[in-house]
C-alpha positions as CSV (number, residue, x, y, z in Angstrom):
1,M,-2.3,10.6,20.0
2,E,-5.8,12.1,19.8
3,P,-8.6,9.5,19.8
4,I,-11.0,9.4,16.9
5,S,-14.6,8.4,16.9
6,I,-16.0,5.2,15.3
7,D,-17.6,7.4,12.8
8,D,-14.2,8.8,11.8
9,F,-12.8,5.3,11.5
10,K,-15.8,4.2,9.3
11,K,-14.6,6.8,6.8
12,V,-11.5,4.8,6.0
13,E,-12.0,2.4,3.1
14,I,-9.6,-0.6,3.5
15,T,-9.4,-2.8,0.4
16,V,-7.4,-5.9,-0.6
17,G,-5.2,-5.3,-3.6
18,E,-2.9,-7.7,-5.4
19,I,0.5,-6.3,-6.3
20,V,1.1,-6.7,-10.1
21,S,4.5,-5.0,-10.3
22,A,7.0,-3.3,-8.0
23,E,10.0,-1.2,-8.9
24,R,12.4,1.2,-7.4
25,I,12.0,4.9,-8.2
26,E,15.1,6.5,-9.7
27,G,16.4,9.2,-7.3
28,S,14.7,7.8,-4.2
29,D,16.3,5.6,-1.5
30,K,12.9,4.9,0.1
31,L,10.1,4.7,-2.4
32,L,8.8,1.8,-4.4
33,K,6.3,2.2,-7.2
34,L,3.6,-0.5,-7.1
35,K,1.0,-1.3,-9.6
36,V,-2.0,-2.8,-7.7
37,N,-5.0,-4.7,-8.9
38,F,-8.1,-3.8,-6.9
39,G,-10.5,-6.0,-8.9
40,S,-12.3,-3.4,-10.9
41,E,-9.3,-1.1,-11.4
42,E,-5.5,-0.9,-11.2
43,R,-3.9,1.9,-9.3
44,Q,-0.3,3.2,-8.8
45,V,0.8,3.3,-5.2
46,L,4.1,4.8,-3.9
47,S,5.4,3.5,-0.7
48,G,8.5,4.2,1.4
49,I,9.2,0.5,2.0
50,S,12.2,-0.2,-0.3
51,A,14.6,-0.7,2.6
52,Y,12.6,-3.8,3.6
53,F,12.4,-5.3,0.2
54,P,15.9,-5.3,-1.5
55,D,14.2,-7.3,-4.4
56,P,10.9,-5.5,-5.1
57,N,9.8,-8.4,-7.2
58,E,9.2,-10.4,-4.0
59,L,6.1,-8.3,-3.6
60,V,4.5,-9.3,-6.9
61,G,1.5,-11.5,-6.3
62,K,1.0,-10.6,-2.7
63,R,-2.5,-9.6,-1.6
64,V,-2.2,-6.7,0.8
65,A,-4.6,-4.3,2.6
66,F,-4.6,-0.7,1.3
67,A,-6.3,2.5,2.4
68,T,-8.0,3.3,-0.9
69,N,-10.0,6.5,-0.3
70,L,-7.2,8.8,0.7
71,A,-6.7,11.9,-1.5
72,P,-4.0,11.2,-4.2
73,R,-0.6,12.5,-3.2
74,M,2.3,13.6,-5.4
75,M,5.8,12.2,-4.5
76,M,8.9,12.5,-6.7
77,G,6.7,13.7,-9.5
78,L,4.4,10.6,-9.4
79,E,0.9,10.3,-8.1
80,S,0.2,7.8,-5.3
81,Q,-3.5,6.6,-5.3
82,A,-3.7,4.6,-2.1
83,M,-1.6,3.6,1.0
84,I,-0.3,0.2,1.8
85,L,-0.9,-1.0,5.4
86,A,1.9,-2.6,7.3
87,S,3.1,-3.0,10.9
88,G,6.6,-2.8,12.4
89,G,9.3,-0.9,10.5
90,G,12.1,1.2,11.9
91,D,14.4,-1.3,13.8
92,E,11.7,-4.0,13.5
93,P,10.9,-6.2,10.5
94,L,8.2,-4.8,8.3
95,S,5.1,-6.9,8.1
96,L,2.5,-6.3,5.4
97,L,-1.1,-6.8,6.3
98,T,-1.7,-9.7,3.9
99,S,-5.0,-11.4,2.9
100,T,-6.2,-14.4,1.0
101,A,-9.4,-12.5,-0.1
102,A,-9.9,-11.6,-3.7
103,P,-8.6,-8.3,-5.0
104,G,-11.2,-5.6,-4.4
105,S,-12.6,-7.2,-1.2
106,K,-13.4,-4.7,1.5
107,I,-12.0,-5.2,5.0
108,H,-14.6,-4.4,7.6
């Protein structure tokens, strides 16, 4: 992996968002569609985490870290407006990077 500078890292905006709703996307085995409250706005976030959450409703109410200044990305005809941050996955359990901070709080 190529190292990045601290200036490169400073470009990434990491924000706490509270998941308001979570649902499977018809036709996809991997994607969940999340509605996320970032304090001053709500965004739609698509994430390939459905295998780890058989009941997407267990995500509702969780406050999680998101990369919020990525360019929007189209997936399955829907726009994703941020990226959820997690660790693990694959053969390991997936762990969301949760927070008790208010939605919209920046992670420094």
